[in-house]
C-alpha positions in Angstrom: 175.4 199.7 111.2 172.9 200.4 114.0 174.5 198.5 117.2 172.0 199.9 119.6 168.8 198.9 117.5 166.9 196.1 118.9 164.4 194.2 116.9 162.2 191.2 117.8 163.0 189.2 114.3 160.5 186.4 115.2 157.8 189.0 116.0 158.4 191.0 113.0 158.1 187.8 110.8 155.2 186.6 112.3 153.4 190.2 111.7 154.7 190.1 108.0 153.3 186.5 107.7 149.9 188.0 108.8 150.0 190.8 106.5 150.9 188.3 103.7 147.7 186.3 104.1 145.6 189.5 104.0 147.2 190.9 101.0 147.5 187.5 99.0 144.0 187.6 97.5 144.8 191.1 95.9 148.0 190.2 94.4 147.5 189.5 90.5 149.9 189.2 87.5 149.5 192.7 86.5 150.2 192.3 82.8 147.8 189.4 82.5 145.1 191.3 84.4 145.5 194.4 82.2 145.4 192.1 79.2 142.2 190.3 80.1 140.5 193.8 81.1 141.4 195.1 77.7 140.4 192.0 75.9 137.3 191.1 77.7 133.9 192.6 77.9 134.1 196.5 77.0 134.7 198.6 79.9 136.3 201.9 80.8 139.6 201.9 82.5 140.9 204.9 84.3 144.6 205.3 84.9 145.8 208.0 87.2 149.3 209.6 87.4 150.3 209.7 91.1 152.4 213.0 90.8 152.4 215.9 88.7 154.2 215.9 85.2 157.0 218.0 86.5 158.0 215.4 89.0 158.4 212.9 86.2 161.9 211.4 86.4 162.5 211.9 82.8 160.7 215.1 81.9 160.3 216.7 85.3 162.6 219.3 87.0 165.4 217.0 87.8 166.8 216.4 90.6 163.5 217.5 92.3 161.4 214.5 90.9 160.0 211.2 91.8 161.5 207.9 90.9 159.1 207.0 88.0 157.1 208.2 85.1 154.0 210.1 86.1 153.3 211.5 82.7 151.2 209.4 80.1 154.1 207.1 79.2 154.0 205.6 82.7 150.6 204.0 81.5 152.7 201.8 79.3 155.9 201.2 81.3 154.0 201.0 84.7 151.0 198.8 83.6 152.4 197.2 80.4 149.5 198.5 78.4 150.3 198.8 74.7 150.3 202.5 73.5 147.6 202.0 71.1 145.0 201.4 73.9 145.5 204.8 75.4 142.4 206.7 74.7 141.6 210.2 76.3 144.2 212.0 78.2 143.1 214.5 80.8 145.2 217.0 82.4 144.3 218.0 86.0 145.4 221.5 86.5 145.0 224.0 89.6 143.6 227.6 88.6 147.0 228.6 90.1 150.3 227.0 90.6 151.8 225.3 93.6 155.0 223.3 94.5 155.9 221.3 97.8 159.7 221.6 98.8 162.5 223.0 96.8 163.1 223.4 93.0 162.5 226.2 90.5 159.3 227.8 90.5 159.2 230.9 88.3 155.6 232.2 89.2 156.0 231.7 92.8 154.6 234.5 95.0 156.5 235.1 98.3 154.0 237.8 99.4 150.5 238.5 100.4 149.2 236.7 97.2 151.1 233.6 97.8 150.0 233.6 101.6 146.3 234.1 100.3 146.5 231.0 98.0 148.2 228.8 100.5 145.6 229.6 103.3 142.5 229.8 101.3 143.6 226.8 99.0 144.6 224.9 102.3 147.9 223.8 100.5 149.6 221.2 102.4 151.7 218.4 101.1 149.7 215.2 101.5 152.6 213.1 102.6 154.6 215.4 104.6 152.2 218.0 105.8 154.6 220.8 104.6 153.1 224.1 103.4 153.0 224.2 99.5 154.6 227.2 97.9 152.0 229.0 95.7 152.0 231.3 92.7 150.2 232.4 89.6 149.1 230.1 87.0 152.1 229.2 84.9 150.8 228.4 81.6 154.3 227.9 80.0 154.5 225.0 82.4 151.1 223.6 81.6 151.9 223.9 77.9 155.2 221.9 78.5 153.0 219.2 80.4 150.5 219.2 77.2 153.6 218.8 74.9 154.4 215.5 76.6 151.1 214.1 77.4 148.9 215.4 74.6 145.8 216.4 76.6 142.4 215.7 75.2 140.9 218.1 77.7 141.7 219.9 80.9 140.1 219.6 84.4 140.7 223.1 86.0 140.5 222.9 89.8 140.0 225.2 92.6 138.9 228.2 90.5 137.0 229.3 93.8 140.3 230.0 95.4 140.7 233.1 93.1 137.3 234.4 94.2 137.8 238.0 95.5 141.2 238.8 93.8 141.2 242.4 92.1 143.4 241.2 89.5 144.6 237.8 88.4 148.0 237.3 86.8 148.9 234.5 84.3 152.5 233.4 83.4 152.5 233.4 79.6 156.3 233.6 78.5 159.7 233.1 79.9 162.5 235.5 79.3 166.1 234.5 79.6 168.7 237.4 79.7 166.1 239.8 78.2 165.1 237.4 75.2 162.0 235.5 75.1 162.4 231.7 75.1 159.9 229.5 73.2 160.6 226.3 75.4 160.7 225.1 79.1 164.2 225.0 80.1 165.3 221.3 81.0 168.1 222.7 83.0 167.6 223.8 86.7 170.1 226.6 86.7 168.5 228.1 83.5 165.1 227.7 85.1 166.1 229.5 88.1 167.4 232.5 86.0 164.1 232.9 83.9 162.0 236.0 84.2 158.3 235.5 83.8 156.0 237.7 81.4 152.5 238.1 82.8 149.2 238.8 81.4 147.0 240.6 84.0 143.3 239.6 83.9 140.4 241.3 85.9 139.1 239.3 89.0 135.4 238.7 89.5 135.4 239.6 93.2 132.6 237.3 94.1 131.9 233.7 95.0 131.8 230.9 92.5 131.1 228.0 94.8 127.4 227.6 94.1 128.0 227.7 90.2 126.9 224.5 88.6 127.0 225.5 85.0 129.3 227.7 83.1 126.8 230.2 82.5 126.4 230.4 86.4 130.1 231.8 86.6 130.7 235.5 86.8 131.8 237.0 83.3 135.3 237.5 84.3 135.8 234.0 85.5 134.3 232.9 82.2 137.1 235.0 80.4 139.7 233.5 82.7 138.7 229.9 81.5 138.6 231.0 77.8 142.1 232.6 78.2 143.5 229.5 79.4 141.7 227.4 76.5 143.0 229.9 73.8 146.5 229.8 75.0 146.7 225.9 75.4 144.7 225.1 72.4 142.9 222.6 74.7 139.3 222.7 75.9 138.7 222.8 79.5 136.0 220.0 80.3 135.5 220.4 84.2 135.8 223.3 86.5 136.2 222.8 90.2 134.7 225.4 92.3 134.7 223.7 95.8 135.7 220.7 97.9 132.5 218.6 97.6 131.8 216.2 94.7 129.0 218.3 93.7 131.2 221.3 93.1 132.1 220.4 89.5 130.9 222.2 86.4 131.1 219.9 83.3 131.3 221.9 80.2 130.8 219.2 77.5 
């Protein structure tokens, strides 16, 4: 297929053999490893989904998805952990919504707001370096993720990126052909046609980066958090207000 491609086969094999020796001590039988972890001395086991819920191959915005289950079911199918061992499930959600690459994005802001969120939030794809598309927080989407994953609590990140905004909109309902729909469309063509109903909340127009407790946050920032909790019926457990490890507010 590639007649002009020149490969040093022996050299490649030698390099791979060296890699194999380095990697060999790290290779385990995954199912047995997890079984021992679950049945040995009590310990905390943290499993992280590598991609967002809407990139899940079964429940995401197909075909703009990844190749595996990155929702909570991936804990069972990816690691061989029995469902009854799954404990708390935490949803990690930005205070606004982003997406890399193509695909439906109902709350996208292709305007000064989107540019501000992209630049202040330094929104670039980790793998590709592409600029992320940015928009208002889409709670219809987050509620859909909650339907699938059953969040015990939410970690809300990058609240500080909204500092300084006069008003902040939150997507709360989808409309199709003028009628409200109570579900998140599975069909891309339908999702591309929805209109979004927004609730507008007042901004706080000051910095939150030094806040280390909920009471340190401006009143309107507190109201923003409570609005999200009330809509989702899920508590917010952590709030991110900066890049450092210390820039976390733990509510309970």
